[in-house]
Kinemage of the C-alpha trace (Angstrom):
@kinemage 1
@onewidth
@group {chain A} dominant
@subgroup {mainchain}
@vectorlist {calphas} color= white
{ca unk a 1} P 0.888 -9.672 2.460
{ca unk a 2} L -1.066 -9.060 5.631
{ca unk a 3} L -3.913 -11.572 5.373
{ca unk a 4} L -4.671 -12.898 8.837
{ca unk a 5} L -3.205 -9.850 10.604
{ca unk a 6} L -5.707 -7.338 11.948
{ca unk a 7} L -4.196 -4.916 14.478
{ca unk a 8} L -7.609 -3.431 15.250
{ca unk a 9} L -9.340 -6.727 16.064
{ca unk a 10} L -10.862 -6.740 19.557
{ca unk a 11} L -8.494 -8.186 22.153
{ca unk a 12} L -9.847 -10.911 24.401
{ca unk a 13} L -7.241 -10.815 27.195
{ca unk a 14} L -5.946 -7.257 27.680
{ca unk a 15} L -5.461 -4.065 25.652
{ca unk a 16} L -1.795 -4.884 24.937
{ca unk a 17} L 1.179 -4.077 27.157
{ca unk a 18} L 3.199 -2.440 24.355
{ca unk a 19} L 0.274 -0.809 22.559
{ca unk a 20} L -2.933 -1.755 20.764
{ca unk a 21} L -2.118 -4.127 17.924
{ca unk a 22} L -1.531 -7.687 16.763
{ca unk a 23} L 0.937 -9.532 19.005
{ca unk a 24} L 3.572 -12.024 17.885
{ca unk a 25} L 5.836 -14.256 19.948
{ca unk a 26} L 8.852 -16.418 19.219
{ca unk a 27} L 7.661 -18.925 21.833
{ca unk a 28} L 5.503 -21.637 20.213
{ca unk a 29} L 4.042 -22.744 23.566
{ca unk a 30} L 2.932 -19.197 24.369
{ca unk a 31} L 1.412 -18.914 20.894
{ca unk a 32} L -0.534 -22.134 21.481
{ca unk a 33} L -1.839 -20.747 24.796
{ca unk a 34} L -3.249 -17.677 23.008
{ca unk a 35} L -5.741 -19.477 20.798
{ca unk a 36} L -6.659 -22.373 18.533
{ca unk a 37} L -4.666 -21.153 15.511
{ca unk a 38} L -0.906 -20.575 15.419
{ca unk a 39} L 0.396 -18.432 12.568
{ca unk a 40} L 3.892 -18.246 11.129
{ca unk a 41} L 4.451 -14.572 10.330
{ca unk a 42} L 7.356 -13.057 8.415
{ca unk a 43} L 7.944 -9.389 9.252
{ca unk a 44} L 10.131 -6.593 7.871
{ca unk a 45} L 11.853 -5.721 11.147
{ca unk a 46} L 13.323 -2.587 9.558
{ca unk a 47} L 9.882 -0.981 9.907
{ca unk a 48} L 9.654 -1.723 13.633
{ca unk a 49} L 10.998 0.191 16.614
{ca unk a 50} L 13.331 -1.933 18.739
{ca unk a 51} L 12.843 -1.448 22.467
{ca unk a 52} L 15.034 -3.878 24.349
{ca unk a 53} L 12.964 -4.272 27.525
{ca unk a 54} L 9.829 -2.109 27.666
{ca unk a 55} L 9.003 -3.353 31.173
{ca unk a 56} L 12.314 -2.015 32.511
{ca unk a 57} L 11.908 1.548 31.256
{ca unk a 58} L 10.329 2.859 34.467
{ca unk a 59} L 13.831 3.342 35.897
{ca unk a 60} L 15.371 4.917 32.767
{ca unk a 61} L 15.830 8.683 32.439
{ca unk a 62} L 13.984 9.989 29.359
{ca unk a 63} L 15.888 11.216 26.296
{ca unk a 64} L 13.720 13.236 23.921
{ca unk a 65} L 15.499 11.797 20.850
{ca unk a 66} L 14.887 8.165 21.769
{ca unk a 67} L 11.623 6.359 20.823
{ca unk a 68} L 11.975 4.300 24.020
{ca unk a 69} L 11.599 7.557 25.961
{ca unk a 70} L 8.336 8.249 24.139
{ca unk a 71} L 7.194 4.751 25.087
{ca unk a 72} L 8.113 5.418 28.719
{ca unk a 73} L 6.158 8.682 28.771
{ca unk a 74} L 3.072 7.014 27.308
{ca unk a 75} L 3.273 3.663 29.093
{ca unk a 76} L 4.264 4.570 32.669
{ca unk a 77} L 2.576 6.835 35.190
{ca unk a 78} L 4.414 9.066 37.683
{ca unk a 79} L 4.630 6.153 40.160
{ca unk a 80} L 6.398 3.936 37.606
{ca unk a 81} L 3.326 1.739 37.069
{ca unk a 82} L 2.627 0.558 33.544
{ca unk a 83} L -0.613 2.169 32.367
{ca unk a 84} L -1.446 -0.665 29.960
{ca unk a 85} L -1.282 -3.574 32.377
{ca unk a 86} L -1.260 -2.503 36.020
{ca unk a 87} L -4.222 -3.767 38.027
{ca unk a 88} L -4.795 -0.346 39.618
{ca unk a 89} L -5.858 1.002 36.212
{ca unk a 90} L -9.380 0.643 34.832
{ca unk a 91} L -9.935 -1.254 31.594
{ca unk a 92} L -10.782 2.050 29.922
{ca unk a 93} L -7.515 3.654 31.118
{ca unk a 94} L -5.482 0.656 29.960
{ca unk a 95} L -7.209 0.589 26.566
{ca unk a 96} L -6.711 4.334 26.042
{ca unk a 97} L -3.012 4.080 26.926
{ca unk a 98} L -2.520 1.148 24.540
{ca unk a 99} L -4.231 3.098 21.746
{ca unk a 100} L -2.110 6.195 22.425
{ca unk a 101} L 1.108 4.166 22.233
{ca unk a 102} L 0.109 2.637 18.883
{ca unk a 103} L -0.912 6.005 17.429
{ca unk a 104} L 2.277 7.737 18.587
{ca unk a 105} L 4.553 5.069 17.117
{ca unk a 106} L 2.709 5.002 13.799
{ca unk a 107} L 3.034 8.796 13.642
{ca unk a 108} L 6.791 8.403 14.275
{ca unk a 109} L 6.936 6.097 11.246
{ca unk a 110} L 7.056 2.721 12.988
{ca unk a 111} L 4.782 -0.180 12.027
{ca unk a 112} L 5.196 -1.762 15.456
{ca unk a 113} L 7.544 -2.558 18.325
{ca unk a 114} L 9.898 -5.517 18.654
{ca unk a 115} L 11.447 -6.351 22.014
{ca unk a 116} L 14.414 -8.322 23.253
{ca unk a 117} L 12.309 -10.086 25.860
{ca unk a 118} L 12.835 -13.838 26.204
{ca unk a 119} L 10.159 -14.639 23.611
{ca unk a 120} L 10.928 -11.647 21.333
{ca unk a 121} L 7.426 -10.272 21.891
{ca unk a 122} L 6.420 -8.051 18.984
{ca unk a 123} L 3.367 -5.897 18.381
{ca unk a 124} L 2.215 -4.895 14.906
{ca unk a 125} L 0.357 -1.571 14.628
{ca unk a 126} L 0.450 -1.336 10.823
{ca unk a 127} L 0.294 -4.589 8.810
{ca unk a 128} L 2.364 -3.064 5.981
{ca unk a 129} L 5.435 -4.591 7.679
{ca unk a 130} L 4.046 -8.126 7.309
{ca unk a 131} L 5.684 -9.997 4.439
{ca unk a 132} L 3.834 -13.316 4.748
{ca unk a 133} L 1.406 -15.224 6.939
{ca unk a 134} L 0.725 -18.939 6.995
{ca unk a 135} L -1.218 -21.204 9.315
{ca unk a 136} L 1.283 -23.252 11.288
{ca unk a 137} L -1.199 -25.158 13.475
{ca unk a 138} L -4.943 -25.221 13.885
{ca unk a 139} L -7.010 -27.164 16.400
{ca unk a 140} L -10.326 -25.730 15.282
């Protein structure tokens, strides 16, 4: 049930910090700030990779068995700057990095990434993990 979820839709703000996809948040105010329609989305979290704090991985030593290490290798440069969102990167570099993250995680068998950030930010790469979608609010 993935109607309303299109991970490949063009992004209007940025290429996506955690990879190219459809972003979800547990913070209703943040959702309202993102656009005129707020969706309530039910997701099979068993299909997602849990990365507690993707922003904090720059200081973590990589472990080849851990998907978070793969994220670190793809998302951070040798200076510890996040390739997908740092202002020193071009839009093309940021977009390529976001696409590479999504592709790598799909190839590892994950439909997206869920975080333990304050708003439980989640990115969906493959809508097969979406169980239901309903319009919660619309100002259009």
